[in-house]
N, C-alpha and C positions, 0 to 999 in steps of 0.2 A: 138211171145210169150209175154204175158202180166204179167206173174208172175212165181212163182216157185212151184214145188211140193216137199214136204219134206217126205223122207222115213226114218224110224228108225227101228232098230232091237230090239230084246229082251234085257231087262236090264241085265247087268252083275252082277253076285253075288258079294256082298261086294264092289260094285263100290264106289269110293270116291265121286262120283257126284250123289249119290242117290237122294238128295233133288231136284237137277235140273232135273233129269230124271223123278221123280214123277210129277213135275210141267209140264214138256213137255208131259208126258203121259196123264195128266188131260186135257191139252189143245188140244191134237191131237188124243187121244186114244178113248176108248169106251164111256167115260163120257164127251162127247163134251159139251161145254157151250151152252146156248140158242142161242147165236149168232155165226155166222161163222166169221172166221178171214181170210181175203183175203190179201195176201202179193203181192203187185204189184210193177212194176218198176215205180219209181217216175218221170223219164224223161218225160217231156211234159204233165204231169197230172195237174200241177198247174202253174199259171202264175207267181208266186213269185219265183225268182231265188234261194233263200235260200232253198226252199223245193225241187226244181229240183236237187240240189246238195246234199241234205241231206236226211231227213226222216220226215215223219209226219203220225199221225193217224187221221182219219176222219170217220165220220159216213157214213155208206152205206145204201143201201135199206133194208127194213124189219128188222131193228135193227142190221144188220151186222156191223162189224168193218173192215174197210179197212186200211191197213198199207202200205204206199208208201215208198219205200227205193230205192235209186239210187245204181246201181251196182258199180259205180265209187266213192262211198263215201270215202272221205279221210279227216277226221276232226281230229283236236287235241283238247283234252279236259283237264281241270284241274284235276289232280290226286294228291293224297297224298302218298308220298313214305313211306318206313318203318320207317323213322325218323320223319314223320309228316310234311315234307317239301313239298311245292307246286311245282309240276313239270307239264309240258305240254307234253303229249304223243299222238301219233296217236292211235286212237281207232280201234281195229280190227272189221271187218264186223260182225262177229258172236255176238259181244257185242251189236252193234247197232241193229242187228236183234232181240236179246233177249229183249232189251229195248223197241223196238216198238211193236213186235208181242206178247210178254208175258206181259210186263209191261202195255202197253196201250191196246192191243187187248184182251188178255185173262183175265187179272185181271180187266180190265175196268178202269184203273187209268187215268182218262181223264185230259189231260194237266198237267201243273206244277203249283201248287198254287202260284199266284203272290202276295205274301204278304211279309212284311218286314222280318219275321222270315225265309223265304226261299231265302234270299239274302246273299251275301257274309258277313260273320261275324254273320249271324243269327243263331238261335237255332233250327230251324225246319229241319227235315230230309225228304227231298222230297221223297215221296213214290215210284216214278218210279226210281229214282236214287238208292234208297235202294234195289229195285228189280234188277237193273242192277249190283249192287255190289255183289249180290248173284251169278250171272253168272261169274263175275270176280273171286270170291272166288273159284268157281268150276274149272276155268282154273288154278288157283294156285295149287289146289289139284292134278291136272294132271301134275304139274311140269313146267307150263308156267309162266314166270315172268311177272306179271301184277299188277298194283296198284289199289286201290279202287279209284273211282271217288269222288270228293269233294261232300259231301252229300247235300249241298245247290245247287240251280239251277241258280239263277240270280246273276248278278253283277261281273262275272268273265270275264275279257278281257285279251287277251294276249298282 
């Protein structure tokens, strides 16, 4: 097996996650984007060790978007707790999947703009991180305790 198949059922009425559901429906439902999104195992696809252990989006044939994600991904990312304090927490796989497949694949947000405003202390809100935080918000609405990721992308080291 080189990837996963995603099955989803009908939307629940008055679901607290309706925005995420509608995004997922747009990505996987009847109104598919012009390009396909392939979710593949990252192990062995790239020579760079970081990508084998984490995730990456890359262009595929005929304008498709390929998303490579390792099943064993276990990364800690900077988050802001309810008091605005920086904390480092393990990122759940479903958040990584949303970041890569929806942020990069479906919305086509290519990469993370490497400019000073998208660095620690900068004023820019990285568009993929903003989309990732939508998924984190959905988990909170389901009663799962999770923080928002720091909205800038670069310059955070543990």
